[in-house]
VEXFIFI-706238 format. One record per residue (C-alpha): x, y, z. Coordinates in steps of 0.25 Angstrom, whole numbers, padded with zeros to 4 digits, always signed. Layout:
REM VEXFIFI-706238
XYZ ...
END
This chain:
REM VEXFIFI-706238
+0093+0077+0262 +0082+0083+0253 +0073+0071+0256 +0075+0070+0272 +0085+0070+0283 +0092+0057+0286 +0101+0052+0298 +0105+0040+0306 +0109+0049+0318 +0104+0059+0329 +0097+0071+0322 +0097+0085+0328 +0085+0094+0323 +0085+0109+0326 +0072+0115+0325 +0070+0130+0325 +0057+0139+0327 +0053+0153+0328 +0043+0162+0336 +0045+0176+0331 +0038+0186+0339 +0033+0175+0349 +0036+0170+0363 +0048+0162+0358 +0050+0148+0356 +0048+0138+0367 +0050+0124+0361 +0051+0116+0348 +0045+0101+0347 +0051+0092+0337 +0042+0081+0331 +0047+0068+0324 +0036+0062+0315 +0026+0071+0322 +0030+0066+0336 +0037+0075+0346 +0051+0072+0347 +0056+0083+0357 +0052+0097+0361 +0063+0107+0365 +0063+0121+0370 +0068+0132+0362 +0079+0139+0369 +0089+0143+0359 +0089+0157+0352 +0087+0151+0338 +0074+0145+0342 +0078+0131+0339 +0080+0118+0346 +0088+0105+0342 +0082+0091+0343 +0090+0078+0342 +0085+0065+0336 +0094+0054+0342 +0099+0042+0334 +0091+0033+0344 +0078+0039+0339 +0077+0028+0329 +0081+0013+0331 +0093+0006+0325 +0092+0002+0310 +0080+0011+0309 +0075+0022+0300 +0065+0033+0303 +0060+0045+0295 +0053+0056+0303 +0046+0069+0301 +0051+0081+0309 +0042+0093+0314 +0043+0103+0325 +0033+0112+0333 +0038+0125+0341 +0032+0131+0353 +0034+0146+0358 +0034+0151+0373 +0020+0154+0372 +0016+0140+0370 +0013+0142+0355 +0016+0130+0346 +0017+0128+0331 +0004+0121+0327 +0010+0113+0316 +0023+0105+0317 +0034+0112+0308 +0041+0103+0298 +0055+0106+0293 +0055+0116+0282 +0066+0113+0272 +0067+0127+0268 +0073+0131+0281 +0076+0118+0288 +0088+0108+0286 +0077+0097+0284 +0075+0095+0269 +0062+0087+0272 +0055+0084+0284 +0061+0070+0285 +0070+0064+0295 +0075+0050+0293 +0083+0043+0305 +0089+0030+0298 +0100+0021+0304 +0097+0009+0294 +0109+0006+0285 +0108+0006+0270 +0112-0006+0262 +0121-0009+0251 +0121-0023+0243 +0133-0026+0233 +0130-0036+0223 +0141-0040+0213 +0135-0043+0199 +0139-0052+0187 +0150-0060+0195 +0156-0072+0187 +0160-0081+0199 +0159-0083+0214 +0169-0092+0220 +0168-0101+0231 +0172-0091+0241 +0161-0081+0237 +0170-0072+0229 +0163-0065+0217 +0172-0065+0204 +0171-0056+0192 +0179-0056+0179 +0175-0042+0176 +0173-0030+0184 +0162-0033+0195 +0149-0026+0196 +0141-0023+0209 +0127-0020+0211 +0125-0011+0224 +0111-0010+0230 +0109+0001+0240 +0097+0003+0249 +0093+0012+0261 +0078+0013+0262 +0077+0022+0274 +0085+0034+0272 +0090+0032+0258 +0104+0031+0252 +0113+0043+0253 +0126+0038+0247 +0134+0026+0243 +0149+0023+0241 +0154+0012+0233 +0169+0007+0232 +0175-0004+0225 +0189-0008+0231 +0188+0005+0239 +0186+0014+0226 +0173+0022+0226 +0164+0019+0215 +0156+0032+0210 +0148+0026+0198 +0140+0014+0195 +0141+0004+0184 +0134+0014+0174 +0143+0025+0178 +0133+0033+0187 +0137+0040+0199 +0134+0033+0212 +0126+0043+0220 +0114+0039+0228 +0110+0051+0235 +0098+0059+0230 +0094+0073+0233 +0079+0070+0231 +0076+0057+0237 +0081+0045+0245 +0088+0034+0238 +0084+0021+0245 +0091+0011+0236 +0100+0011+0224 +0108+0000+0216 +0121+0003+0210 +0130-0006+0201 +0145-0004+0201 +0156-0010+0192 +0169-0011+0199 +0181-0004+0192 +0191-0015+0187 +0202-0005+0192 +0197-0007+0206 +0200-0022+0206 +0209-0026+0217 +0221-0036+0215 +0214-0047+0221 +0202-0045+0211 +0192-0040+0221 +0182-0028+0221 +0177-0024+0234 +0164-0015+0233 +0160-0007+0245 +0147+0001+0246 +0144+0011+0257 +0130+0017+0258 +0125+0028+0266 +0110+0032+0268 +0104+0046+0270 +0104+0043+0285 +0119+0041+0286 +0118+0025+0287 +0130+0019+0280 +0132+0004+0276 +0142-0003+0267 +0143-0015+0258 +0155-0023+0252 +0157-0033+0241 +0170-0040+0235 +0171-0047+0222 +0182-0052+0214 +0187-0051+0199 +0196-0061+0191 +0200-0055+0178 +0212-0063+0175 +0211-0075+0165 +0216-0089+0170 +0228-0095+0163 +0234-0108+0159 +0245-0111+0169 +0251-0123+0162 +0248-0136+0154 +0252-0150+0159 +0253-0162+0150 +0252-0177+0155 +0251-0190+0148 +0239-0198+0151 +0244-0212+0155 +0236-0224+0158 +0237-0222+0173 +0235-0207+0173 +0243-0196+0169 +0258-0197+0167 +0267-0185+0165 +0273-0187+0152 +0276-0173+0147 +0288-0178+0139 +0279-0184+0129 +0272-0171+0125 +0279-0165+0113 +0279-0150+0110 +0278-0148+0095 +0275-0136+0085 +0260-0139+0087 +0261-0139+0102 +0261-0152+0110 +0260-0166+0105 +0254-0177+0115 +0257-0191+0110 +0248-0197+0121 +0235-0193+0129 +0240-0181+0137 +0233-0174+0149 +0234-0159+0148 +0233-0151+0161 +0231-0136+0160 +0233-0128+0172 +0227-0114+0174 +0228-0102+0184 +0221-0089+0186 +0227-0077+0193 +0221-0071+0206 +0211-0066+0208 +0205-0078+0202 +0191-0084+0202 +0197-0097+0198 +0200-0104+0184 +0187-0111+0179 +0192-0119+0166 +0202-0121+0155 +0199-0121+0140 +0208-0129+0131 +0209-0134+0116 +0220-0141+0108 +0225-0138+0094 +0229-0151+0087 +0240-0150+0076 +0231-0159+0068 +0217-0158+0073 +0217-0143+0076 +0210-0136+0087 +0201-0144+0097 +0189-0138+0104 +0191-0130+0117 +0188-0138+0130 +0186-0131+0143 +0188-0138+0157 +0186-0133+0171 +0198-0132+0179 +0202-0140+0191 +0213-0135+0200 +0216-0125+0189 +0219-0135+0178 +0212-0144+0168 +0217-0157+0161 +0213-0164+0148 +0219-0175+0139 +0225-0172+0125 +0225-0185+0117 +0238-0192+0111 +0244-0187+0098 +0239-0173+0101 +0248-0163+0094 +0245-0148+0096 +0242-0137+0106 +0234-0135+0119 +0227-0122+0122 +0220-0118+0135 +0215-0106+0143 +0208-0105+0157 +0195-0098+0161 +0192-0094+0176 +0179-0094+0183 +0176-0080+0179 +0178-0083+0164 +0191-0076+0162 +0199-0084+0152 +0211-0079+0143 +0208-0077+0128 +0219-0086+0124 +0223-0101+0125 +0236-0105+0131 +0244-0117+0126 +0255-0125+0133 +0265-0120+0124 +0262-0106+0128 +0255-0102+0114 +0242-0094+0116 +0232-0096+0105 +0218-0090+0103 +0206-0096+0107 +0194-0097+0097 +0188-0085+0103 +0201-0077+0103 +0203-0082+0089 +0190-0076+0085 +0194-0062+0090 +0203-0060+0078 +0200-0059+0063 +0209-0069+0057 +0206-0068+0043 +0204-0055+0035 +0199-0055+0021 +0200-0042+0014 +0194-0040+0000 +0192-0027-0008 +0180-0019-0003 +0167-0020-0012 +0153-0016-0011 +0149-0026-0022 +0142-0038-0018 +0137-0050-0027 +0123-0056-0026 +0127-0064-0014 +0132-0052-0006 +0147-0056-0008 +0157-0045-0011 +0159-0043-0026 +0171-0039-0034 +0173-0036-0049 +0188-0040-0049 +0198-0049-0043 +0201-0045-0028 +0212-0046-0018 +0208-0052-0005 +0217-0049+0007 +0218-0060+0017 +0223-0058+0032 +0224-0070+0041 +0227-0066+0056 +0229-0074+0069 +0236-0066+0080 +0234-0076+0091 +0238-0090+0086 +0244-0086+0073 +0240-0091+0059 +0242-0106+0055 +0236-0108+0042 +0228-0099+0032 +0219-0105+0021 +0211-0098+0010 +0203-0101-0003 +0196-0093-0014 +0184-0100-0020 +0175-0095-0031 +0163-0103-0036 +0166-0098-0050 +0180-0094-0057 +0185-0105-0048 +0198-0106-0055 +0202-0094-0047 +0199-0100-0033 +0211-0100-0024 +0215-0107-0010 +0227-0109-0001 +0232-0110+0013 +0245-0106+0021 +0250-0111+0034 +0260-0104+0044 +0271-0109+0052 +0274-0105+0067 +0286-0098+0062 +0277-0089+0053 +0280-0095+0040 +0271-0101+0030 +0270-0116+0032 +0264-0120+0019 +0252-0117+0009 +0251-0105+0000 +0258-0094+0007 +0260-0086-0005 +0253-0072-0004 +0252-0074+0012 +0260-0064+0020 +0262-0064+0035 +0258-0051+0041 +0258-0054+0056 +0266-0063+0066 +0267-0066+0081 +0280-0072+0084 +0279-0085+0076 +0264-0084+0073 +0259-0078+0060 +0247-0070+0064 +0243-0063+0050 +0245-0066+0036 +0239-0060+0023 +0237-0062+0009 +0230-0056-0003 +0221-0065-0012 +0218-0062-0026 +0203-0066-0029 +0201-0068-0044 +0189-0077-0045 +0177-0071-0054 +0166-0077-0046 +0155-0074-0035 +0156-0080-0021 +0171-0081-0020 +0175-0087-0007 +0188-0083+0000 +0191-0092+0013 +0202-0090+0022 +0205-0099+0034 +0216-0097+0045 +0220-0107+0056 +0228-0101+0067 +0239-0108+0075 +0229-0111+0087 +0220-0119+0077 +0209-0108+0076 +0203-0107+0062 +0198-0095+0055 +0191-0094+0042 +0186-0083+0034 +0179-0082+0020 +0174-0072+0011 +0165-0073-0001 +0165-0063-0013 +0163-0062-0028 +0171-0057-0040 +0164-0053-0053 +0173-0048-0064 +0163-0051-0075 +0155-0040-0081 +0140-0042-0083 +0135-0043-0098 +0121-0037-0103 +0113-0043-0114 +0100-0037-0119 +0091-0044-0130 +0077-0042-0135 +0067-0052-0140 +0061-0042-0150 +0072-0037-0160 +0062-0033-0171 +0061-0018-0172 +0054-0009-0182 +0061-0010-0196 +0062+0005-0197 +0063+0009-0182 +0073-0001-0176 +0070+0003-0162 +0055+0001-0162 +0048-0013-0159 +0033-0016-0159 +0034-0028-0150 +0039-0031-0136 +0053-0032-0133 +0060-0040-0121 +0074-0037-0118 +0082-0048-0111 +0093-0043-0103 +0104-0054-0099 +0115-0050-0090 +0127-0060-0088 +0132-0057-0074 +0136-0065-0061 +0134-0054-0051 +0121-0048-0056 +0112-0038-0050 +0100-0033-0056 +0102-0020-0049 +0115-0018-0057 +0108-0019-0070 +0102-0005-0073 +0092-0007-0084 +0086+0006-0090 +0073+0005-0098 +0066+0017-0103 +0053+0017-0110 +0041+0026-0114 +0031+0015-0113 +0020+0013-0103 +0030+0006-0094 +0045+0004-0095 +0049-0011-0094 +0057-0016-0083 +0068-0027-0082 +0063-0040-0078 +0069-0048-0066 +0082-0054-0069 +0084-0069-0071 +0097-0075-0068 +0103-0087-0074 +0116-0091-0066 +0127-0097-0073 +0133-0106-0062 +0145-0110-0071 +0149-0096-0074 +0141-0086-0065 +0147-0074-0074 +0137-0080-0085 +0125-0078-0076 +0114-0071-0083 +0103-0062-0078 +0091-0059-0087 +0080-0049-0087 +0070-0044-0098 +0064-0031-0101 +0050-0032-0108 +0046-0021-0117 +0032-0023-0119 +0026-0009-0120 +0028+0002-0130 +0039+0012-0127 +0052+0017-0131 +0063+0010-0123 +0077+0011-0119 +0085+0000-0112 +0098+0001-0105 +0105-0008-0096 +0118-0009-0088 +0124-0020-0079 +0134-0021-0068 +0136-0033-0059 +0137-0033-0044 +0153-0032-0045 +0151-0019-0054 +0155-0026-0067 +0147-0018-0078 +0142-0024-0091 +0145-0017-0104 +0137-0005-0107 +0123-0008-0113 +0118+0000-0125 +0105+0006-0122 +0093+0001-0130 +0081+0008-0135 +0069+0004-0143 +0054+0006-0144 +0043-0004-0141 +0030-0001-0149 +0020-0011-0150 +0008-0002-0152 +0003+0000-0166 +0000+0014-0169 -0015+0018-0167 -0021+0026-0178 -0034+0034-0176 -0042+0043-0185 -0051+0054-0180 -0059+0064-0187 -0064+0078-0183 -0077+0074-0190 -0083+0061-0186 -0097+0064-0190 -0099+0054-0201 -0113+0051-0207 -0115+0038-0214 -0102+0032-0209 -0093+0041-0218 -0099+0054-0222 -0094+0067-0216 -0101+0081-0218 -0089+0089-0214 -0074+0088-0217 -0066+0079-0207 -0051+0078-0202 -0045+0065-0199 -0035+0065-0187 -0026+0053-0188 -0019+0049-0175 -0009+0038-0174 -0005+0035-0159 +0009+0028-0159 +0021+0030-0150 +0031+0027-0162 +0023+0034-0173 +0030+0035-0187 +0022+0044-0197 +0030+0039-0209 +0023+0025-0207 +0009+0030-0207 +0000+0031-0220 -0013+0038-0222 -0019+0035-0235 -0032+0041-0240 -0042+0042-0251 -0052+0054-0254 -0063+0054-0265 -0074+0064-0269 -0086+0058-0276 -0076+0046-0281 -0065+0055-0285 -0052+0055-0278 -0047+0067-0270 -0035+0070-0262 -0034+0064-0249 -0031+0074-0238 -0017+0074-0232 -0013+0072-0218 -0009+0084-0209 +0004+0077-0205 +0007+0069-0192 +0008+0076-0178 +0011+0069-0165 +0008+0070-0151 +0014+0059-0142 +0010+0046-0148 -0001+0052-0156 +0002+0056-0171 -0009+0064-0179 -0012+0068-0193 -0025+0073-0199 -0032+0072-0212 -0043+0083-0216 -0055+0078-0225 -0061+0091-0230 -0066+0088-0244 -0079+0081-0247 -0074+0067-0251 -0073+0052-0247 -0060+0049-0239 -0053+0036-0234 -0039+0033-0228 -0031+0023-0221 -0019+0024-0210 -0008+0014-0209 +0006+0014-0203 +0016+0009-0192 +0024+0015-0181 +0039+0014-0179 +0038+0001-0172 +0030-0005-0184 +0017-0006-0177 +0006-0004-0188 -0006+0004-0185 -0020-0002-0188 -0023+0004-0202 -0033+0014-0201 -0043+0015-0213 -0053+0026-0214 -0065+0022-0222 -0072+0032-0232 -0078+0044-0226 -0084+0056-0234 -0083+0071-0232 -0096+0078-0237 -0099+0092-0232 -0110+0095-0243 -0125+0096-0239 -0136+0088-0247 -0145+0096-0257 -0160+0096-0254 -0172+0102-0261 -0188+0101-0258 -0198+0104-0269 -0213+0102-0273 -0218+0108-0260 -0216+0122-0255 -0211+0125-0241 -0223+0130-0232 -0233+0127-0242 -0248+0122-0240 -0252+0111-0250 -0265+0107-0253 -0262+0100-0267 -0250+0092-0271 -0239+0091-0261 -0226+0084-0267 -0212+0088-0261 -0199+0085-0269 -0186+0083-0261 -0172+0083-0269 -0160+0078-0262 -0145+0077-0266 -0130+0075-0260 -0117+0069-0264 -0118+0060-0252 -0133+0059-0253 -0139+0049-0242 -0152+0045-0246 -0154+0039-0232 -0153+0052-0226 -0164+0059-0233 -0175+0063-0223 -0188+0068-0229 -0198+0071-0218 -0212+0075-0220 -0219+0079-0207 -0234+0084-0206 -0236+0093-0194 -0248+0085-0190 -0246+0071-0196 -0232+0070-0193 -0221+0064-0202 -0225+0059-0215 -0217+0049-0224 -0214+0056-0237 -0218+0048-0249 -0213+0050-0263 -0202+0046-0272 -0186+0047-0270 -0178+0048-0283 -0163+0048-0285 -0155+0060-0290 -0140+0063-0291 -0134+0063-0277 -0148+0063-0271 -0163+0060-0272 -0177+0067-0274 -0189+0063-0266 -0203+0067-0272 -0215+0067-0262 -0228+0060-0266 -0240+0070-0266 -0246+0071-0251 -0258+0063-0250 -0271+0071-0250 -0277+0066-0237 -0280+0073-0225 -0269+0066-0217 -0259+0073-0226 -0263+0087-0223 -0252+0093-0215 -0242+0103-0213 -0229+0096-0218 -0214+0098-0216 -0205+0091-0226 -0191+0090-0221 -0180+0084-0230 -0166+0081-0225 -0154+0076-0233 -0141+0071-0226 -0130+0066-0235 -0120+0055-0230 -0111+0065-0224 -0122+0071-0215 -0124+0084-0223 -0139+0087-0222 -0149+0096-0229 -0163+0098-0224 -0175+0105-0231 -0189+0107-0225 -0202+0112-0230 -0216+0114-0224 -0229+0112-0232 -0244+0108-0229 -0254+0099-0235 -0267+0104-0231 -0278+0097-0238 -0286+0094-0226 -0286+0105-0216 -0279+0108-0203 -0268+0100-0198 -0266+0098-0183 -0252+0096-0176 -0248+0094-0162 -0236+0098-0154 -0227+0086-0149 -0233+0087-0135 -0246+0085-0141 -0242+0073-0149 -0237+0067-0136 -0250+0068-0129 -0260+0063-0140 -0266+0050-0135 -0258+0050-0122 -0262+0050-0107 -0256+0062-0100 -0252+0064-0085 -0255+0079-0086 -0264+0088-0094 -0258+0093-0108 -0259+0106-0116 -0264+0103-0130 -0258+0110-0141 -0261+0107-0156 -0259+0114-0169 -0269+0115-0181 -0262+0119-0194 -0270+0122-0207 -0266+0128-0220 -0278+0138-0217 -0282+0145-0205 -0293+0139-0196 -0307+0146-0194 -0305+0150-0179 -0319+0149-0175 -0319+0134-0179 -0308+0130-0170 -0314+0121-0159 -0307+0113-0148 -0313+0103-0139 -0308+0092-0129 -0314+0079-0124 -0311+0074-0110 -0314+0059-0108 -0324+0061-0121 -0331+0073-0116 -0329+0085-0125 -0326+0100-0122 -0325+0112-0131 -0313+0121-0128 -0313+0136-0128 -0301+0144-0134 -0294+0152-0124 -0300+0144-0112 -0296+0130-0116 -0286+0132-0127 -0279+0142-0136 -0276+0144-0151 -0263+0149-0157 -0263+0152-0172 -0251+0152-0181 -0249+0154-0196 -0258+0160-0207 -0254+0170-0217 -0250+0159-0227 -0245+0150-0216 -0251+0138-0210 -0261+0141-0199 -0258+0134-0186 -0267+0134-0174 -0261+0130-0160 -0271+0125-0150 -0268+0124-0135 -0278+0117-0126 -0275+0120-0112 -0271+0108-0103 -0281+0111-0092 -0291+0105-0100 -0284+0091-0098 -0282+0092-0083 -0291+0080-0080 -0288+0065-0082 -0295+0061-0095 -0295+0058-0110 -0294+0071-0119 -0296+0074-0133 -0294+0087-0140 -0302+0091-0153 -0299+0103-0162 -0308+0108-0173 -0306+0119-0184 -0310+0123-0198 -0299+0130-0208 -0302+0140-0218 -0303+0130-0229 -0314+0124-0222 -0307+0111-0217 -0312+0107-0204 -0301+0102-0195 -0302+0093-0183 -0290+0087-0175 -0299+0075-0172 -0300+0072-0187 -0294+0059-0189 -0287+0065-0202 -0281+0076-0193 -0275+0066-0183 -0274+0077-0172 -0283+0071-0161 -0279+0074-0147 -0282+0064-0137 -0275+0061-0123 -0278+0058-0109 -0274+0065-0096 -0271+0056-0084 -0265+0061-0070 -0270+0049-0062 -0261+0037-0058 -0267+0023-0060 -0273+0016-0048 -0266+0003-0043 -0273-0006-0032 -0267-0019-0026 -0278-0028-0026 -0273-0040-0018 -0258-0037-0013 -0254-0028-0002 -0240-0023+0004 -0234-0030+0016 -0243-0042+0015 -0241-0057+0015 -0247-0067+0005 -0245-0082+0009 -0247-0087-0005 -0237-0092-0016 -0241-0081-0026 -0249-0069-0025 -0258-0063-0036 -0258-0047-0034 -0268-0039-0042 -0267-0023-0044 -0279-0015-0049 -0273-0004-0058 -0282+0007-0065 -0280+0021-0072 -0290+0032-0075 -0286+0033-0089 -0277+0022-0095 -0267+0013-0087 -0253+0012-0095 -0245+0001-0087 -0245-0007-0075 -0232-0013-0069 -0230-0022-0057 -0217-0026-0050 -0215-0037-0041 -0203-0036-0032 -0197-0026-0042 -0200-0034-0055 -0211-0031-0065 -0221-0043-0066 -0232-0047-0076 -0246-0044-0073 -0260-0050-0075 -0269-0039-0080 -0284-0039-0078 -0291-0026-0081 -0286-0017-0070 -0280-0028-0062 -0265-0032-0063 -0261-0045-0056 -0247-0051-0053 -0243-0064-0046 -0233-0063-0035 -0225-0076-0031 -0222-0080-0017 -0209-0075-0011 -0203-0075+0003 -0199-0061+0002 -0209-0049+0002 -0212-0044-0012 -0216-0030-0018 -0226-0026-0029 -0225-0013-0037 -0236-0009-0047 -0234+0003-0056 -0246+0008-0065 -0245+0018-0075 -0256+0025-0083 -0256+0030-0097 -0252+0044-0092 -0240+0039-0085 -0247+0040-0071 -0240+0029-0062 -0245+0022-0050 -0236+0013-0041 -0240+0004-0030 -0231-0005-0022 -0234-0017-0013 -0223-0021-0004 -0219-0032+0006 -0228-0043+0000 -0225-0057+0005 -0231-0068-0003 -0226-0081+0002 -0231-0094+0009 -0218-0095+0018 -0224-0093+0032 -0210-0089+0037 -0208-0078+0027 -0222-0073+0030 -0219-0073+0045 -0205-0066+0042 -0210-0055+0034 -0222-0053+0043 -0215-0042+0052 -0224-0042+0064 -0225-0057+0065 -0210-0058+0062 -0206-0048+0073 -0216-0055+0083 -0210-0068+0080 -0196-0063+0083 -0200-0056+0096 -0207-0069+0100 -0194-0077+0099 -0185-0068+0106 -0183-0077+0117 -0179-0089+0108 -0164-0095+0108 -0154-0087+0101 -0151-0099+0091 -0166-0098+0087 -0165-0083+0084 -0152-0085+0076 -0159-0096+0068 -0170-0087+0065 -0162-0075+0060 -0154-0084+0052 -0166-0091+0046 -0172-0077+0043 -0160-0072+0036 -0158-0084+0028 -0173-0084+0023 -0171-0069+0020 -0159-0071+0011 -0167-0082+0004 -0179-0074+0002 
END
């Protein structure tokens, strides 16, 4: 074999060698398991020798596995140094393995699933026997096995696999096989003999045999014996037992003995089961008694009239399906009775179901009844049709059948015999017409066979011949008087469907709408009419509560397919929204509420889904200076979606007003729009100044006269301004007089005082009520007292101010006449110390004017002169050609230039308070010394972020700080007159008399305390942490 050489007999081994070109072979030595078995001389011409290993080399019932090697020696005494193993390429040994084995293999046969073992040890089956066969050979392995059943070889196991245990790759040392005996191999005496022959790879053979028995025959009733039970025992009185149409009649208590038998081969009868059928009381319960000497006995009470039925069961459970009676009639057992369908009810096929799942029909139906009993025959049939409604069409009846196949009584009309067996009626049929119009119609059929078995079958179904009805009503039936499909209030549709077999799925409601949302049908509410379910109503509502155009359509069919009459589609519009009117203008620039200086176009928009232009009215009035003129016509309506537009153009100067009213198609009235008066005025006012010429120099009378007029004259909008270039704006004084559509203002003569001398600009502006504006301006001078000094805006801003940086001084000297150049002098004072300035080095002069115009001198004083901190004054001196001496420091001139330059921040010093310090007092007074080199403007002190009041004593500023368990902060902000700011902050100041918080906030002490208690118990540490956190939250 591929995996070794096996034998249980003597073994001959031929070993060949070669010594080509040498001295020739002398001998070959054979080794078994590396031990010398035998050395033989080589004498044959084929250079080989044969060794024989005898049977006696191993003991009886012993197995040995050996390794074979050989060494050859030539005539010169040379030997192969390494033993030579067989080479499966050239030798007959597949592997270097020789097994000598004389131990027999074993086979064990175990019958399975046996039903009974009798007293003699026989194993009995009622079906084909099954055997488990366990095969073993642990030494040389199984080579083959032969299994026979009653002499016939079995080639496949229970699962149909071939029985072949030999392997070409490895030893098979054990195997289990299951075999099912073929029923055709059963011997007449009921035996199955199974024989197993097993051979191992060494040729050892053993056999095993097992015999089992099969009993497949049912036991039978051999006979019935009746004996009357007397006072002294059992007396044989068979003459008193009468045979009747019902079976037997026992006038007294009777012992019934039933004798049984079982055909060989038999495992023996085990029991008898019997029951009685009384003509009056029907079938009794079944009783099973164990047999004794193949019979049983029992007592039937007196006056029994009926039949007895019995059957036997053997010890393997074999029993006939049918019972046997003493009269030879065979009737079905209850289990046998159940094997046959005795009542068939056939009604028309339908896929329709009512709400309870019962078959549903829309018309009367014919139901075919078939009653069948092929074993005992039919004795009686009863039927009834019961409906909870339409009960007058209920029906019922019964029919009985004689032994001669005739109908014995009852309602036999319509029944037909369709099957007989001798005198038994085995099948009858009838068609029932069901006409009830009701749900849950119950059809019940009951059949009693001649053995007393009863079968009942019932069927429930429904018939609905009534079509549903649909009624739709509305709670709002008040449409618009002109447009009858338009409503301006909610509508609720109430749908009422009258139907017994209602399904909401069978009620397709189609609602279309153009509103924000389309309404849906509510859930259905059912009111059941128990007296007449056809009048059961199902109600739902549809609530139309949003504006839209709607259509409503509905259909209905019931579960039986009956359809309601066609519903006429309804359509209507819900519009609860009143039209919204708006008026906009292309010109909304009104003055004084209603005056417009340009023509304007009104755009009238009405937003409404159901706009009706014939119902809109635009009524207006136009007047010009009190006289009526034609009101403009509208442009006509144009629409874009729900927006409807028209325009009115107001182009003529006039006073206008109009109103808009109307309704939409649903009768919703828009909120009336009323446009109050407005005036179109496109004409500018008239303005004239006389009495003083433009750009004139005046040393005598100065009396300007202003004349103003306009149709829509607005006296409140008259603006007369008189501005002196040096003295600023002056309030005009004079007299205002009325004139047609206007006024005239005459100035008083300018006062003849030095302060009035100036270069003046007179500006008159007149704006009418519509905003039309006319402005006229003249310039003139009053020069009665010499030069006039003027400043730029930048100079006006620094006069009398403290500055952060040095300024450049620019001032203007204006005079009717030119100045004498050699008389012009400029000097400055610094903190009261004067200094004369040199033109070119310290300042520059620019001249403008002359030649009949005013002379103007512009002086620019360089800013480097003001680089240091200090208080400065600028003094200008000149003489004009008229001999007027001019000085800017002259009080009359009001042109002094005084200012300060301060680039230094204030000094702030904390007198008695430091950061990160503790003060164990209930309150702490803190003083700050604050100074500035020129002028201190403000001091603000913040305590914990909030400004506090101060006590001021000269340069000292004091606040009082209250006690707190939390550190506090102080912030001081000092600002001087020039805007220099000094800020100091004092942080982490603890003012408290609480020793713990002073200790807790003293970091070195606190940390040292913590380190000092490291070794304390955990509970104390936890308490400390908790206490600390709690106090921090409270602080």
